[in-house]
Every structure is written in structure tokens, then in C-alpha cells.
MARGU-765159 format. One record per residue (C-alpha): residue number from 1; residue in three letters; chain; x, y, z. Coordinates in pm, whole numbers, plus 50000, padded with zeros to 5 digits. Example, Ala and Ser with C-alpha at 12.3 -4.5 7.8 and 13.67 -1.06 7.14 Angstrom:
# residues 2
<r 1 'ALA' 'A' <51230 49550 50780>>,
<r 2 'SER' 'A' <51367 49894 50714>>,
***
This chain:
# residues 137
<r 1 'MET' 'A' <11018 55454 71674>>,
<r 2 'ILE' 'A' <10924 55102 71778>>,
<r 3 'VAL' 'A' <10964 54824 71523>>,
<r 4 'VAL' 'A' <10783 54496 71583>>,
<r 5 'ILE' 'A' <10916 54208 71374>>,
<r 6 'ASP' 'A' <10739 53875 71340>>,
<r 7 'GLY' 'A' <10679 53597 71093>>,
<r 8 'GLN' 'A' <10461 53293 71033>>,
<r 9 'GLY' 'A' <10102 53396 71122>>,
<r 10 'GLY' 'A' <10206 53708 71315>>,
<r 11 'LYS' 'A' <10044 53599 71644>>,
<r 12 'ILE' 'A' <10322 53727 71869>>,
<r 13 'GLY' 'A' <10353 54048 71667>>,
<r 14 'LYS' 'A' <09977 54102 71687>>,
<r 15 'MET' 'A' <09980 54070 72065>>,
<r 16 'LEU' 'A' <10277 54307 72091>>,
<r 17 'VAL' 'A' <10121 54568 71862>>,
<r 18 'GLU' 'A' <09787 54562 72044>>,
<r 19 'GLN' 'A' <09946 54609 72385>>,
<r 20 'LEU' 'A' <10210 54860 72277>>,
<r 21 'LYS' 'A' <09950 55079 72102>>,
<r 22 'ALA' 'A' <09723 55057 72408>>,
<r 23 'ARG' 'A' <10002 55167 72643>>,
<r 24 'LEU' 'A' <10202 55397 72413>>,
<r 25 'PRO' 'A' <09957 55531 72150>>,
<r 26 'GLN' 'A' <10171 55838 72076>>,
<r 27 'VAL' 'A' <10482 55639 71976>>,
<r 28 'PRO' 'A' <10519 55549 71607>>,
<r 29 'LEU' 'A' <10497 55170 71567>>,
<r 30 'ILE' 'A' <10609 54996 71249>>,
<r 31 'ALA' 'A' <10519 54631 71184>>,
<r 32 'ILE' 'A' <10763 54431 70975>>,
<r 33 'GLY' 'A' <10653 54084 70873>>,
<r 34 'THR' 'A' <10873 53819 70724>>,
<r 35 'ASN' 'A' <10568 53732 70515>>,
<r 36 'SER' 'A' <10254 53917 70407>>,
<r 37 'ILE' 'A' <10026 53729 70648>>,
<r 38 'ALA' 'A' <10232 53839 70950>>,
<r 39 'THR' 'A' <10240 54198 70824>>,
<r 40 'ALA' 'A' <09864 54207 70762>>,
<r 41 'THR' 'A' <09795 54060 71105>>,
<r 42 'MET' 'A' <10005 54327 71277>>,
<r 43 'LEU' 'A' <09850 54607 71070>>,
<r 44 'LYS' 'A' <09502 54489 71166>>,
<r 45 'ALA' 'A' <09618 54496 71529>>,
<r 46 'GLY' 'A' <09687 54870 71500>>,
<r 47 'ALA' 'A' <10042 54925 71371>>,
<r 48 'ASP' 'A' <10091 55268 71215>>,
<r 49 'ALA' 'A' <10262 55126 70906>>,
<r 50 'GLY' 'A' <10394 54795 70785>>,
<r 51 'ALA' 'A' <10613 54629 70529>>,
<r 52 'THR' 'A' <10715 54277 70437>>,
<r 53 'GLY' 'A' <11041 54101 70370>>,
<r 54 'GLU' 'A' <11416 54117 70402>>,
<r 55 'ASN' 'A' <11482 54473 70285>>,
<r 56 'PRO' 'A' <11221 54631 70517>>,
<r 57 'VAL' 'A' <11380 54446 70810>>,
<r 58 'ILE' 'A' <11724 54579 70714>>,
<r 59 'VAL' 'A' <11608 54939 70656>>,
<r 60 'ASN' 'A' <11389 54963 70966>>,
<r 61 'ALA' 'A' <11646 54799 71192>>,
<r 62 'ARG' 'A' <11875 55094 71109>>,
<r 63 'GLN' 'A' <11607 55350 71200>>,
<r 64 'ALA' 'A' <11447 55188 71505>>,
<r 65 'ASP' 'A' <11486 55303 71862>>,
<r 66 'VAL' 'A' <11344 54974 71989>>,
<r 67 'ILE' 'A' <11301 54638 71812>>,
<r 68 'VAL' 'A' <11058 54391 71965>>,
<r 69 'GLY' 'A' <10983 54034 71860>>,
<r 70 'PRO' 'A' <11039 53667 71930>>,
<r 71 'LEU' 'A' <11395 53548 71994>>,
<r 72 'GLY' 'A' <11403 53380 71653>>,
<r 73 'ILE' 'A' <11434 53714 71472>>,
<r 74 'ILE' 'A' <11805 53720 71557>>,
<r 75 'ILE' 'A' <11870 53360 71451>>,
<r 76 'ALA' 'A' <11940 53297 71082>>,
<r 77 'ASP' 'A' <11702 53042 70928>>,
<r 78 'ALA' 'A' <11463 53056 71225>>,
<r 79 'LEU' 'A' <11083 53074 71195>>,
<r 80 'LEU' 'A' <11089 52780 70954>>,
<r 81 'GLY' 'A' <11350 52957 70741>>,
<r 82 'GLU' 'A' <11175 53296 70722>>,
<r 83 'ILE' 'A' <11463 53478 70895>>,
<r 84 'THR' 'A' <11742 53520 70644>>,
<r 85 'PRO' 'A' <12103 53563 70756>>,
<r 86 'LYS' 'A' <12087 53928 70639>>,
<r 87 'MET' 'A' <11777 53991 70854>>,
<r 88 'ALA' 'A' <11936 53841 71164>>,
<r 89 'GLN' 'A' <12255 54037 71105>>,
<r 90 'ALA' 'A' <12071 54367 71054>>,
<r 91 'ILE' 'A' <11873 54323 71374>>,
<r 92 'CYS' 'A' <12177 54219 71577>>,
<r 93 'GLN' 'A' <12387 54508 71445>>,
<r 94 'SER' 'A' <12113 54765 71496>>,
<r 95 'ARG' 'A' <12178 55032 71757>>,
<r 96 'ALA' 'A' <11817 54987 71871>>,
<r 97 'GLN' 'A' <11741 54832 72206>>,
<r 98 'LYS' 'A' <11624 54479 72134>>,
<r 99 'ILE' 'A' <11348 54327 72346>>,
<r 100 'LEU' 'A' <11311 53961 72258>>,
<r 101 'LEU' 'A' <11052 53716 72381>>,
<r 102 'PRO' 'A' <11218 53392 72493>>,
<r 103 'VAL' 'A' <11019 53155 72277>>,
<r 104 'ASN' 'A' <11210 52828 72312>>,
<r 105 'ARG' 'A' <11180 52713 71953>>,
<r 106 'CYS' 'A' <11402 52730 71648>>,
<r 107 'HIS' 'A' <11627 52466 71800>>,
<r 108 'THR' 'A' <11728 52720 72065>>,
<r 109 'THR' 'A' <11655 52706 72436>>,
<r 110 'ILE' 'A' <11724 52990 72675>>,
<r 111 'VAL' 'A' <11812 52840 73012>>,
<r 112 'GLY' 'A' <11776 53005 73348>>,
<r 113 'LEU' 'A' <11443 53162 73265>>,
<r 114 'LYS' 'A' <11118 53085 73436>>,
<r 115 'GLU' 'A' <10865 52926 73202>>,
<r 116 'ILE' 'A' <10587 53178 73146>>,
<r 117 'SER' 'A' <10294 53198 72909>>,
<r 118 'LEU' 'A' <10308 53391 72584>>,
<r 119 'ASN' 'A' <10065 53646 72733>>,
<r 120 'GLU' 'A' <10298 53701 73030>>,
<r 121 'ALA' 'A' <10602 53733 72802>>,
<r 122 'VAL' 'A' <10426 53993 72585>>,
<r 123 'ALA' 'A' <10318 54190 72894>>,
<r 124 'LEU' 'A' <10678 54190 73021>>,
<r 125 'ALA' 'A' <10809 54303 72681>>,
<r 126 'VAL' 'A' <10558 54587 72661>>,
<r 127 'ALA' 'A' <10644 54700 73015>>,
<r 128 'GLU' 'A' <11015 54697 72921>>,
<r 129 'VAL' 'A' <10953 54912 72612>>,
<r 130 'GLU' 'A' <10747 55154 72817>>,
<r 131 'GLN' 'A' <11023 55182 73080>>,
<r 132 'LEU' 'A' <11289 55239 72812>>,
<r 133 'LEU' 'A' <11090 55523 72661>>,
<r 134 'ILE' 'A' <11028 55681 73000>>,
<r 135 'GLU' 'A' <11401 55672 73074>>,
<r 136 'LYS' 'A' <11482 55839 72740>>,
<r 137 'GLU' 'A' <11258 56139 72815>>,
***
């Protein structure tokens, strides 16, 4: 099961859901928003199911095979405070493979990475998820 986690308006999550469903339509994809707008945006993009808030992040992080989202989902108080410490901890402690988009915000900069567009980062994340699932078969 793939879990896409996003907040704010859900733009990154929407892009991830659209591309993941296009490339891996048979794989269950759960959208978890830190707010209802992000969740609704990802559901409209084609997620199989969705939920909103701290507890859904915690529960689905335990069950996920792969977690995908912006880097801020593992940083407490990121996304303008939408990521609670419990959310960040649950994601970090999850046994799922985490594929994080290096969005240099949230007072965090990842050095040593080539600056790429959001579209390129999403395409790379989707390709990585696809490769992980192929390797597991």
C-alpha cells in the first residue's frame, strides 16, 4: 500500500497521486491530508481512499509499504505547523520506505542536490516508487 501525505492545499500530493495512479493503477493508494483541503484535493486526483489529521497519519504510517510526500512531513511543526511531533515521529519510525521530495522550505535546506522543478521531483519520486514495487515482486 502506498500512502501519500501532504498538507496545505495538497498540490504536491495531488501531483503524486495523479502520476502514481497513472503508472501503478493496481496498487492501493491512500491519501492522508494534514487538513481537509489537502485530503479532498488528493481524493479528486484519484486516491483510492483518504483521511485527515494526526491519527490517520499515525495509523497509516504503521500499515504502509511506501510513504511519499514532501520532506516537511518528517519535520515537526513544518507545513506552517500542520505536521505535529506525533505525525513526524510516526512517519520516521514507520517500517515503510519513505520517498521524500526535497522541497527546501520549512527552514530546512537539503544541500548537495541539484535544483529541479516540482514536476521533475514528482516524476523522480513516482519512478522510485515504481522501482521499489518491481523489486519487491
